[in-house]
C-alpha positions in Angstrom: 6.3 253.3 107.7 4.9 254.6 104.4 6.9 255.8 101.4 6.5 259.3 100.0 7.3 261.0 96.8 9.8 263.9 97.1 8.7 267.3 95.8 12.1 268.8 95.0 14.6 266.1 94.0 17.5 268.4 93.3 17.2 270.2 96.7 17.0 266.8 98.5 20.1 265.5 96.7 22.0 268.7 97.7 21.1 268.1 101.3 22.1 264.5 101.2 25.5 265.5 99.6 26.6 264.7 96.1 28.8 261.6 97.1 25.9 260.1 99.0 23.3 260.8 96.4 25.5 259.7 93.6 25.7 256.2 95.1 22.0 255.8 94.4 21.9 257.9 91.2 24.6 255.7 89.6 22.8 252.5 90.5 19.6 253.6 88.7 21.3 255.0 85.7 21.2 258.7 86.5 17.5 259.1 87.2 17.2 261.3 90.4 13.5 260.4 90.9 14.4 256.7 91.0 17.5 257.3 93.0 15.5 259.0 95.8 12.9 256.3 95.7 15.6 253.8 96.3 17.2 256.1 99.0 13.9 256.4 100.8 13.3 252.6 100.6 16.8 252.0 102.0 16.1 254.3 104.9 12.8 252.6 105.6 14.1 249.1 105.5 17.1 250.1 107.7 14.7 251.4 110.3 12.5 248.3 110.0 15.4 246.0 110.8 16.0 247.7 114.2 13.0 246.0 115.8 13.8 242.3 115.1 17.6 242.9 115.5 16.8 244.4 119.0 15.1 241.2 120.1 17.8 239.0 118.6 20.5 240.8 120.4 18.7 240.9 123.7 17.7 237.2 123.5 21.2 236.0 122.7 23.1 238.2 125.1 20.7 237.1 127.9 21.2 233.5 126.9 25.0 234.0 127.2 24.6 235.8 130.5 22.6 232.8 131.9 25.3 230.4 130.7 28.0 232.5 132.4 26.0 232.9 135.6 25.5 229.1 135.9 29.3 228.7 136.1 30.5 231.9 137.7 27.6 233.2 139.7 25.4 236.3 139.5 28.4 238.6 140.0 30.3 237.1 137.0 31.5 240.4 135.7 33.8 240.7 138.7 34.8 237.0 138.8 38.6 236.7 138.3 38.4 233.2 136.8 35.9 234.3 134.2 37.8 237.5 133.4 41.0 235.6 132.8 39.2 233.2 130.5 38.4 236.0 128.1 40.5 236.6 125.0 43.0 239.4 125.7 44.7 240.3 122.4 47.1 243.1 121.9 46.8 245.7 119.2 43.8 247.3 117.7 41.5 244.3 117.4 38.5 244.0 119.7 39.4 242.9 123.2 36.6 241.3 125.2 38.8 241.2 128.4 39.5 244.9 128.2 35.8 245.7 127.4 34.6 243.8 130.5 37.1 245.4 132.8 36.3 248.9 131.5 32.6 248.5 131.8 32.5 246.9 135.2 34.6 249.7 136.5 31.8 252.2 135.9 28.7 250.0 136.5 27.4 248.8 139.9 25.2 245.8 138.9 25.5 242.8 136.5 22.4 244.0 134.7 24.1 247.4 133.9 27.2 245.6 132.8 25.2 243.4 130.4 23.5 246.4 128.9 26.8 248.3 128.4 29.0 245.6 126.9 29.5 245.8 123.2 27.7 243.6 120.7 31.1 242.2 119.9 31.5 240.9 123.5 28.5 238.7 123.2 29.6 237.5 119.8 33.0 236.6 121.3 31.3 234.4 123.9 30.4 232.1 121.0 33.9 231.5 119.9 35.5 228.0 120.2 37.5 229.0 123.3 34.3 228.8 125.3 33.0 225.6 123.8 33.9 223.0 126.5 33.6 225.2 129.5 30.4 227.0 128.7 28.5 225.6 125.8 28.8 221.8 125.6 26.3 221.2 128.4 24.2 224.4 128.2 23.6 225.6 124.7 20.8 223.1 123.8 18.9 224.1 127.0 19.3 227.8 126.4 18.4 227.6 122.7 15.8 224.8 123.0 14.3 225.2 119.5 17.4 224.1 117.7 17.4 220.7 116.1 19.7 218.6 114.0 22.9 220.2 115.3 25.6 219.3 117.8 26.4 221.9 120.5 29.5 222.9 118.5 27.6 223.4 115.3 24.9 225.4 117.1 27.5 227.6 118.8 29.2 228.2 115.4 25.9 229.0 113.8 25.1 231.6 116.5 28.5 233.1 116.0 28.1 233.3 112.3 24.7 234.8 112.5 25.8 237.4 115.0 28.7 238.4 112.6 26.1 239.0 109.8 23.9 241.0 112.2 26.9 243.0 113.5 28.0 244.1 110.1 24.4 245.0 109.1 23.9 247.0 112.3 27.1 248.9 111.7 26.0 249.9 108.3 22.6 251.0 109.5 24.1 252.9 112.4 26.3 254.9 110.0 23.4 255.5 107.5 25.2 253.5 104.8 23.4 251.8 101.9 22.2 248.3 102.6 20.1 247.7 99.5 22.8 245.6 97.8 22.8 243.1 100.6 20.8 239.9 100.6 18.4 241.4 103.1 16.0 238.5 102.9 18.7 236.3 104.2 19.7 238.8 106.9 16.1 239.0 108.1 15.8 235.2 108.2 18.9 234.9 110.3 17.7 237.5 112.8 14.2 235.9 113.1 15.6 232.4 113.4 18.0 233.5 116.2 15.0 234.7 118.2 13.1 231.5 117.5 16.0 229.4 118.7 15.6 231.0 122.1 11.8 231.4 122.4 8.8 230.4 120.4 6.6 232.9 122.3 9.0 235.8 121.6 9.3 235.0 117.8 5.5 234.9 117.5 5.3 238.3 119.1 8.1 239.8 116.9 6.5 238.4 113.8 3.3 240.1 114.7 5.1 243.5 115.1 7.8 243.6 112.5 7.3 245.3 109.1 10.7 244.6 107.5 9.3 241.7 105.5 6.6 243.9 104.1 9.0 246.7 103.2 11.3 244.1 101.6 8.5 243.2 99.2 8.2 246.9 98.2 11.8 247.3 97.0 11.9 249.6 94.0 
């Protein structure tokens, strides 16, 4: 994912829109060339984060699905006991109960439901309401490379890491600046989540990802 020098900085800034371009121009003290260098790097690092975040999300949601399956069976999306165990808040806040009911109404298999549930659903599975029933006797088996933590501490760590990843993914999805974040910490959290689940998978991801190299090129 190479960088490239823009030919016509003014034309590019016009295309990006003044408010968007100004975010970068103001950071670098008014220099359009430097602003576009930073903009290009921001776009490159955002794209680079998608690969490791993909593996982290799939690894963790599948771990959660395995844990749910062990208690409620392979058709857990349609299990009444599991459904009623989910948080069902009123108002505009995210509602995992409503999300599951909505998704399972349009999908025919558990695999399809897993793929369609929101990222926030899987994060919600790592809240304290599921500690005793789901995680106390399973989380260390499903995340075998964790050490030095109780099941409660490990569950909370996964929840916190997913919160960081969720916010990062939302900014990337909306093409927002991420250069002011501690991206080194973000990447470490993502990679360590994968490693908690599988040594073989993290080794493969490390051989493919280029986010760490692009981070080192920050203008």
